[in-house]
N, C-alpha and C positions, 0 to 999 in steps of 0.2 A: 422763288428759290434763288434766282440770279441776284436780286437785290440783297437777300440775306448773305449770300456768299461774298458779295462785294463789301458789305458792311463788316463781315468777319475778317476779311483780309485787311481792311483799314484799321480795325481794332488791333490786329496782330502787329501791323507796322508801327502803330503808336506805342504799343507796349514795348516792343523791341527797342525803339529809339529812346524811350524814356529810361529803360534799364541800362542801355549802353552809356547814356549820358551820366547816369548815377555811378556806374562802375568806373568810368574813366575819370570823373571830376569830383565826385562828392563822397564816395564811400570811405576815404581815408581822412576826411575832414572831421573835426571835433565839434561841429555845429549840430549837435544831436537833435535839438528841437526842430530845426529846419529840415534835416534829413528825414526825421519821422514824418513831418507834414508832407514832404515830397513823396515819400513811399506810400503814404495813405491815399494821397490824391492822384497818384500816377494811374492806377487802373480806372478811376472815374473819368480822368481826362481822356484816356484812350477810348473809353466807351462813348463819350460825348462828342469828341472832336469830329468823327465822321458824320455827325448830324448837323454840323455847322454849315450854313450856306452864306457865303459872302455875297454882297451886292455885286452885280455883273461888272460894274466899273472898277471894282477892286480886284477882280480875278483876272489872270492872264488870259483866260478864255473869253474875254470880252468880245473878241472877234467871232468866236464860235457862237456866242449868245446872239450877236447881231445877225449872224447868218441864219440862225434858227428863227429869228424874228422877221426874216425876209419873206417875200412872197412864197407861199408854200401851198402845195396841193394837199387835199385831204388824204389821210393815210391809206396807202395801197396795201391790200392784204394778199400775200402769196401763200397758198396752203399746199400741203402734200399729204398723201396717205402714209401711214406708218409702213415701213418695209415689211414684206411678208415673212422674211426670215428673222424679223425682230419680234421678240415676245411683246404682246400688247402692253404689258405692264413693266417694261424694262426700266424706263425712266422713273416710274413710280417705285419700282422695287429698289433701285439704287438710292433714291431719296429715303425710302423706308429704312433700309439698312444703315445709312448714315445717321438717320435720326435715332435709330435703335442703339447704335454704338455710343452716340452722344449721351442719351439718357442713361445708358448703362454706366458710363463714367460718372455722371452726376450722382446716380443712386449709390454707387460704390463709395464715393467720397463722403456723401451725406451719412451713409451707414457707418463709415469709419469714425466720423465726428461724433455720431450718436453713441457709438461704443465707448469712445474716450470719455465723453461726458458722464456716461453711466458708470464707468470705472471710478471717476472722481467722486461721484455720489456714494459709491460703495466704500471707498476709502474714507470719506468723511463720516460715514455711519460707524465705521470700525475704529476711527481715531478717537483720541481722548482730548477734549478741550482743555487748554491750559491757560492760566492767567498770564497776561503780558501787558507791558506798559506801552502799547501801541494801539492806534485806532483801527484795529482789525481783529477778526476772530482767529486765534491761533490754535492749531490742532497738532497733537503729537502722534505721529505714525508709529505703529508697532512693528514696522519692517525697516529694512535698510534702504528703502526707496529715497532718492535724493530729495532735498527740500525744494518746494515749489510754491508758487502763489497762483491762485485762481479766483477771479472776482475780488471779493473783499475778505477772502480767507487765505491763511498761510498755513502750509503743511510742513512740519519739521521732521527730519529723518531721525530714526532711532540712533544713528551714528552721531547725532549732535552731542550725545553724552560724552563722547571721546574728545570733544573740543574744549578749549579753555573758555572761561566765562566771557572774555573779550571777543574770542572768535565766534562764540554763539551770538553775541550782540551784533557782530558784523554780518553774519548770515541773516539774522532777523531784519537788520536794517536794509539789506539788499532786497529781500522779498517784500518788505514794507514799501520800498520805492516802487516796485512793480505795481503794488496795489494803489498807491497814491497817483501814479501816472496813468492808471487805467489801461495798462497794457493788455489785459485779458480781452478787452473789447476790440482792440486792434487785431489780435490773433483770431478772434471769432469772425471778424469782418473779412479777413483774408481767407479763412477756411471756407466761408460761403462763396467768395469770389473764385476760389480754387474749384468749387463744385461747378460753377457756371463756365469758367474758362480753363477747365482742366487740361485741355489739349494744347495750351500754349506754354512752352517752357519758360518764357520770360516772366510769367506771373509767379511761378514757383521760385525763380531766382529773386524776384522782388520780395517775396514773402520771407525768404531766408535773410535777406539784407535787413528787413524790418526787425526780425528777431535779434540780429546782431545789435541794431541800434537800441533796442530795449535793454539789452545787457549793458551797453555802454552807459546809458542813462542811469541805470540802477547802480552801476559801479561808481559813477561820478557822485551820486548821492551819498554813497557809503564813505568815500574818502573825504567828504566835507566834514565828517564827524570823527573819522578814525585815521590813523596814520597809513599813508599809502604803502609803505614798505611792508608793514605787518599784513595788510589786506592782500597784497600781491603774493605774499608768501602763502597765505591761506588758499588763494585761488590755485596756485601751482600744485599744492598738495591735494586739494579736493578735486582736481581735474580728472583724476583717475577713476572717479565714480562713474557709474553707468548713467545713460540718458534716461529721462522720465517720459511722461506723456507729452506729446507734441503740443497740446493745447494749453499746457501749463507754462508758467514763467519760472524756469529752473535756475538754482544757484550754480549748478555745474552743467556746462554745455561743451560740446567739442570746439566751439570757437573761443576757448579760453586764451589761446595764444594771441588772437586778435584783440581780446579784451586787455591782456597784459600790455600789448603794444599801445593801445589807446590810453591806458592809464599813465603811461610815460609822458603823454602829452597834456596831462592834467595841469591846469593853470595857464596854459597857452590861450591867448585870446582868439576866438573863432574868426576866420576870415570870411568876408561877405563878397569877395570878388567872384569866386566860382558860383556861389548860389545865385548871383545876379544874372549869370549866363542862362539861367532857366528861362528868362523872359524871351530872349530871341529864339530859344529852342521851341517854346510853346507857340510863338508867332509863326515860326517856320512850319511846324507840324500842322497848325490850323490852316495855314495858307495852302499847304501841299494837299491835305485831305479835301478841303473845300474845293480846290481847283479840279480835282478828279471828279467831284460831283458835278461841277459846272459843265463837263463834257457830255453829260447825259441829257436826254431830251426831257424838259420839265413836263410833268403830267398835265399841267394846266394848259399846255399848248396843243394838246390833242384835239381840242374842239375849236381852235381859232379859225377864223374865216380865211379865205384864200389870200386876200390882199390886206396886209396890216402894217408894212414897214415904211421907212422914209429913207431918203438919200443920206449916206453917212455925212456927218457934219465935220467941217474942218475949222479948227479954232483960228482966230485972227492972228495970234502969235505964230502958230505953225505955218500959216499961209505966208506971213511976212518972211519967216526964216527960210522956208523951202522955195518960195517964189516959183510955183509951178507955172508952166506954159499954158496957154489957152487950150492947146491940143490935149495936154495931160489932163487938165481939169475936165475937158469935154469927154474924154474916154473913161473917166472913173465910173465904175458901175453904180447904177442907182439900185435902191431897193424898193422904191415906190415912184411911179410916174403916173401921169394923167391917163395914159392908155397903156395897160400892162401887156407884156408879150403873151402870146397865146399859141397853143399847139394847133396844128391843122385839124379842124373839126371840133375844137373846144376841149373842155375838161373831160367830157365823157369819152371823147376819142383818145385822150391822153391816158385815161385809166384803162381803157380797153387795150391800148397798145402795150402798156406795161404788163397787164395781166396776161396778155397773149404770149408775150415774148420771154418773160422771166421764167426760168426753170429752177426748181429747187435742186441745188447741188446734191449729188448722190451721197457723197461722204458726210455731208451735214445731216441728210435724212437718216442715214444709218446710225449716226451718233446722237440723233435726237436734238440737234442744235436748233434753237429758235431765238428770235429777237428782232429788234427794230434797227434797220439801216437807214441812215439819213444822208442824202447826197445833195450837193449844191453845185451849181454851174452858172455861167453868165451867158445870157442871150445877147449876142452882138447886134450892131445896127443892121446888118444884112440878114439876120435870122440865124446865123451860124452859132454854134456853141463852143465855149472854151472855158478854161480854168475849172475843170472838174475837180471837186473836192469831196473826200469822205469825211463827213462831219461826225458821224457815229457809226461804228462798225460792230459786227457780231462775230464773224469768223472770216478767215482769208477767202474761203471758197464762196461764201454767201456775199461778202463785200464785192468780190470780183465779178460775180454774176450780175449783181445789181448795177455796178458801174458799166459793165459790158452793154447792158440793154439801154441804159440812159445815154450812153455815147451814140447809140444807133439812132437817137432822135435828132441828131445833127442834120440841119437842112429842112426840118419839118416844122419850124417855128416862124411866126411873124414877130418882128421886133417890137419892143415897147416904144412909146412915143411921149416926148415932153415938148410942149409948145409946137406940136405937130411935126417934130423932128425925131427921127429914129435915134435911140440912145441905148447903151448897154444896160441891162438890168439883171441882177442876180436872182436866181430862182432856186427853191429848195423843195426836195421831194422826199417824204418818208415812206419806206417800204417795210412792211412787217412780214416776216417769215414765220409760219406756224405749221405744226404737224397735227393733223386731225386723227 
């Protein structure tokens, strides 16, 4: 559940960042093909980026990774009984309610999409096929429903009879552009995404932006064959018609003012300066989301042996630049030495000490908070401990309790030795808190 929530938050961050970038820099650009590709790929990028794992040397948490690779004890388990005043299935009930709400939203949107598709099928059955000099099946509706395109079919409104021959050709050219560009599949793709990510407003905003781009592309195709002034006049007059089915590509939509504004830019050469800024955006998002993953303890390390790391390396260039003194180099903590530091009584005594002294915080127990805490510290030459670090936390109270007990181990260690000389060594301890 924790991993799923973490992934969902990252997806939300990615969607929001991608939408804000589009809104601020791209939505007023007339590079329609690029904008369409951006809007189609944005949800997929947001879904995939949290799964990216950068190599440790590329992530800013390289120090954290090195710490986790240091000498570490087998995972310590701290358990607690569920509070008597808490219902046995409280955590389960909350998860069930959330899952139920999510599935209800999914089913509602899928049902709405199914109803719209069924309506189109019914309209197609009642409509009359008409011959047209276009590579698509054209149907004449017997209602004043606005013209729209779906798949490879074009549906013309009964009001088309009130238009001039030239205006009818313009409407048909507009809908034919939707068919040729395959806009229906874009719409269906986003409808399915809306069912999966219905709870995130950025997805709905991206979907609306894509519908706008569809109209811009279709309008641009029309004015390549017809006069722009005549077409804009038709758009202005037909804008008063009602909306149609959301899954169709309609000739008249509420965004007609934006379409008219974009038509004024017809003939201007698209700029590639802003689209190129997508590259650093994607790099920054991938880096940020992967960096957050790097802070978590890799599952593969759960079974690593006690002593696995080496002393941190210092490059020759860095050494020449910094010119550290002999004392500084001597005091730099090791992560592996010939004789590792040990707790009084050995690992068994260390596990017993932690298990005996750590207490499950009451507030965390009441809230059902569980998880893995990873702590790190340095065992000095005299056996004292310093530089306590929280590598991975769960909650303030749990983190504080684990740190409190670890600090109580000060003075109970024998130092590590290298060449029979005591040296500082970094040590890592994972403590898992679980409610039974």
